[in-house]
Backbone as JSON Lines, residues from 0, in Angstrom:
{"i":0,"aa":"M","n":[0.51,-1.18,-0.33],"ca":[-0.24,-0.07,0.21],"c":[0.79,1.18,0.47]}
{"i":1,"aa":"I","n":[0.57,2.29,-0.29],"ca":[1.01,2.98,-0.84],"c":[0.45,4.84,-0.34]}
{"i":2,"aa":"E","n":[1.34,5.57,0.3],"ca":[0.95,6.22,1.22],"c":[1.42,7.73,0.72]}
{"i":3,"aa":"L","n":[1.05,9.04,0.86],"ca":[1.68,10.72,0.72],"c":[1.86,10.58,1.7]}
{"i":4,"aa":"V","n":[3.06,11.29,2.35],"ca":[4.06,11.79,3.39],"c":[4.14,13.06,3.18]}
{"i":5,"aa":"L","n":[3.68,13.81,3.78],"ca":[3.94,14.73,4.27],"c":[4.65,15.63,5.3]}
{"i":6,"aa":"L","n":[5.6,16.7,4.9],"ca":[5.79,17.2,6.05],"c":[5.35,18.75,6.04]}
{"i":7,"aa":"A","n":[4.64,18.69,7.53],"ca":[4.47,20.19,7.56],"c":[4.57,21.04,8.87]}
{"i":8,"aa":"C","n":[4.95,22.34,8.55],"ca":[5.05,22.59,9.61],"c":[4.06,24.06,10.16]}
{"i":9,"aa":"L","n":[4.01,24.43,11.26],"ca":[3.77,25.96,11.53],"c":[4.14,26.58,10.57]}
{"i":10,"aa":"V","n":[2.66,27.52,10.81],"ca":[2.89,28.58,9.83],"c":[3.53,29.52,10.56]}
{"i":11,"aa":"N","n":[2.84,29.86,11.88],"ca":[3.52,30.98,12.67],"c":[4.91,30.33,13.29]}
{"i":12,"aa":"Q","n":[5.69,29.18,13.39],"ca":[6.65,28.49,13.81],"c":[7.34,27.21,13.04]}
{"i":13,"aa":"P","n":[7.78,27.94,11.76],"ca":[8.46,27.38,11.17],"c":[9.21,26.24,11.2]}
{"i":14,"aa":"D","n":[9.76,26.05,12.93],"ca":[10.76,25.43,13.47],"c":[9.96,24.05,13.73]}
{"i":15,"aa":"S","n":[8.16,24.63,14.08],"ca":[8.16,23.01,14.68],"c":[6.76,22.34,13.63]}
{"i":16,"aa":"C","n":[8.03,20.96,13.19],"ca":[7.46,20.75,11.72],"c":[7.13,19.11,12.48]}
{"i":17,"aa":"Q","n":[6.08,18.36,11.46],"ca":[6.39,17.09,11.69],"c":[5.74,15.93,10.09]}
{"i":18,"aa":"D","n":[5.92,15.15,10.66],"ca":[5.49,13.53,9.27],"c":[4.16,13.85,9.94]}
{"i":19,"aa":"V","n":[3.32,13.54,8.29],"ca":[2.68,13.33,7.98],"c":[1.65,12.13,7.3]}
{"i":20,"aa":"G","n":[1.33,11.0,7.53],"ca":[1.06,9.97,6.38],"c":[-0.43,10.08,5.95]}
{"i":21,"aa":"L","n":[-1.11,10.15,4.63],"ca":[-2.26,9.88,4.18],"c":[-2.49,8.57,3.28]}
{"i":22,"aa":"T","n":[-3.22,7.96,3.98],"ca":[-2.65,6.25,3.24],"c":[-4.19,6.44,1.96]}
{"i":23,"aa":"Y","n":[-4.02,6.38,1.13],"ca":[-5.18,6.1,-0.26],"c":[-6.01,5.03,0.12]}
{"i":24,"aa":"S","n":[-6.97,4.69,-0.22],"ca":[-7.62,3.52,-0.07],"c":[-7.33,2.38,-1.06]}
{"i":25,"aa":"A","n":[-7.25,2.97,-1.68],"ca":[-7.07,2.1,-2.89],"c":[-5.84,1.14,-2.6]}
{"i":26,"aa":"E","n":[-5.9,-0.07,-2.9],"ca":[-4.67,-0.81,-2.48],"c":[-3.85,-1.07,-3.67]}
{"i":27,"aa":"N","n":[-4.65,-1.09,-4.86],"ca":[-3.08,-0.92,-5.92],"c":[-2.86,0.33,-6.43]}
{"i":28,"aa":"L","n":[-2.82,1.26,-5.69],"ca":[-2.4,2.06,-6.11],"c":[-0.09,2.09,-6.57]}
{"i":29,"aa":"T","n":[-0.17,3.17,-8.02],"ca":[0.91,3.26,-8.13],"c":[1.48,4.14,-7.72]}
{"i":30,"aa":"P","n":[3.04,4.35,-7.38],"ca":[3.77,5.1,-6.85],"c":[3.28,6.38,-7.58]}
{"i":31,"aa":"M","n":[3.29,6.16,-9.28],"ca":[3.3,7.2,-10.13],"c":[1.57,7.97,-9.59]}
{"i":32,"aa":"Q","n":[0.52,6.59,-9.75],"ca":[-0.7,7.34,-9.22],"c":[-0.81,8.23,-7.96]}
{"i":33,"aa":"C","n":[0.05,8.19,-7.08],"ca":[-0.12,8.73,-5.62],"c":[0.87,10.13,-6.13]}
{"i":34,"aa":"L","n":[1.33,9.84,-6.96],"ca":[1.84,11.42,-6.87],"c":[1.17,12.21,-7.95]}
{"i":35,"aa":"M","n":[0.45,11.61,-8.77],"ca":[-0.88,12.22,-9.33],"c":[-1.74,12.78,-8.63]}
{"i":36,"aa":"Q","n":[-2.42,12.25,-8.03],"ca":[-3.3,12.5,-7.0],"c":[-2.95,13.42,-5.22]}
{"i":37,"aa":"A","n":[-1.99,13.97,-5.22],"ca":[-1.06,14.48,-3.99],"c":[-1.35,15.72,-3.66]}
{"i":38,"aa":"P","n":[-1.79,16.28,-5.05],"ca":[-1.9,17.8,-5.64],"c":[-3.29,18.09,-4.68]}
{"i":39,"aa":"P","n":[-4.65,17.76,-4.83],"ca":[-5.46,17.4,-4.61],"c":[-6.0,16.99,-3.34]}
{"i":40,"aa":"Q","n":[-5.51,16.14,-2.91],"ca":[-5.11,15.86,-1.79],"c":[-4.37,16.46,-0.4]}
{"i":41,"aa":"M","n":[-3.55,16.81,-0.94],"ca":[-2.32,18.05,0.12],"c":[-2.92,19.53,0.39]}
{"i":42,"aa":"A","n":[-4.02,19.83,-1.06],"ca":[-5.05,21.07,-0.84],"c":[-6.04,20.39,-0.21]}
{"i":43,"aa":"K","n":[-6.5,19.54,-0.06],"ca":[-7.68,19.18,1.38],"c":[-7.37,19.38,2.46]}
{"i":44,"aa":"W","n":[-5.91,18.44,2.1],"ca":[-4.94,18.12,4.04],"c":[-5.14,20.23,4.72]}
{"i":45,"aa":"V","n":[-4.62,21.04,3.92],"ca":[-4.32,22.47,4.26],"c":[-5.81,22.65,4.57]}
{"i":46,"aa":"G","n":[-6.41,22.47,3.84],"ca":[-7.69,23.39,4.31],"c":[-8.54,22.55,5.45]}
{"i":47,"aa":"E","n":[-8.26,21.33,6.27],"ca":[-8.62,21.2,6.77],"c":[-7.0,21.08,8.44]}
{"i":48,"aa":"H","n":[-6.47,21.67,8.26],"ca":[-5.53,22.31,8.7],"c":[-4.66,23.71,9.3]}
{"i":49,"aa":"P","n":[-5.83,24.35,9.31],"ca":[-5.59,25.95,8.93],"c":[-4.42,26.03,9.66]}
{"i":50,"aa":"G","n":[-2.77,27.05,9.92],"ca":[-1.8,27.61,10.04],"c":[-1.0,26.4,10.53]}
{"i":51,"aa":"W","n":[-0.91,25.48,9.38],"ca":[0.29,24.64,8.81],"c":[0.26,24.44,7.15]}
{"i":52,"aa":"K","n":[1.15,24.4,6.85],"ca":[2.09,24.99,5.97],"c":[2.54,23.55,4.99]}
{"i":53,"aa":"I","n":[2.44,23.0,4.26],"ca":[3.52,21.52,3.25],"c":[4.39,22.19,2.63]}
{"i":54,"aa":"M","n":[5.82,21.93,3.6],"ca":[7.39,22.23,3.36],"c":[7.64,20.92,1.93]}
{"i":55,"aa":"K","n":[7.63,19.7,2.12],"ca":[7.78,18.14,1.75],"c":[6.4,17.18,1.39]}
{"i":56,"aa":"W","n":[6.81,17.03,0.36],"ca":[6.25,15.8,0.03],"c":[6.61,14.71,-0.91]}
{"i":57,"aa":"T","n":[6.24,13.53,-0.95],"ca":[6.28,12.63,-1.42],"c":[5.58,11.64,-0.97]}
{"i":58,"aa":"C","n":[5.7,10.69,-2.11],"ca":[4.33,8.73,-2.13],"c":[5.92,7.8,-1.31]}
{"i":59,"aa":"R","n":[5.19,7.03,-0.35],"ca":[6.13,5.89,-0.22],"c":[5.18,4.96,0.02]}
{"i":60,"aa":"R","n":[5.86,3.79,0.82],"ca":[5.51,2.33,1.02],"c":[4.56,3.0,2.33]}
{"i":61,"aa":"A","n":[3.45,2.58,3.01],"ca":[2.54,2.77,3.84],"c":[3.61,1.96,5.06]}
{"i":62,"aa":"G","n":[2.6,2.41,6.61],"ca":[3.31,2.24,7.66],"c":[4.51,2.66,7.67]}
{"i":63,"aa":"R","n":[5.12,3.83,7.55],"ca":[6.04,3.93,8.05],"c":[6.52,5.42,8.73]}
{"i":64,"aa":"Y","n":[5.34,6.25,9.14],"ca":[5.24,7.59,9.19],"c":[3.87,7.37,10.0]}
{"i":65,"aa":"A","n":[3.71,8.34,11.46],"ca":[2.55,8.29,12.46],"c":[1.1,8.96,11.75]}
{"i":66,"aa":"K","n":[0.24,8.44,11.37],"ca":[-1.76,9.17,10.87],"c":[-1.9,10.14,11.93]}
{"i":67,"aa":"T","n":[-1.97,11.91,11.61],"ca":[-3.02,12.56,11.75],"c":[-3.61,12.99,11.33]}
């Protein structure tokens, strides 16, 4: 399973960052599909988490990062 991994930092405290893993519901998702679906998923996450800014992101095998 693939997940979208974000490095998100507080807007007012840019040194306060955390890794966020967003797991896709599709089990057969390829890394390329993850990359293509990432922008709308990141926009949704930012909309639900005001005050946070995404600094970096990538797609990786699921289960390596904490969920929030």
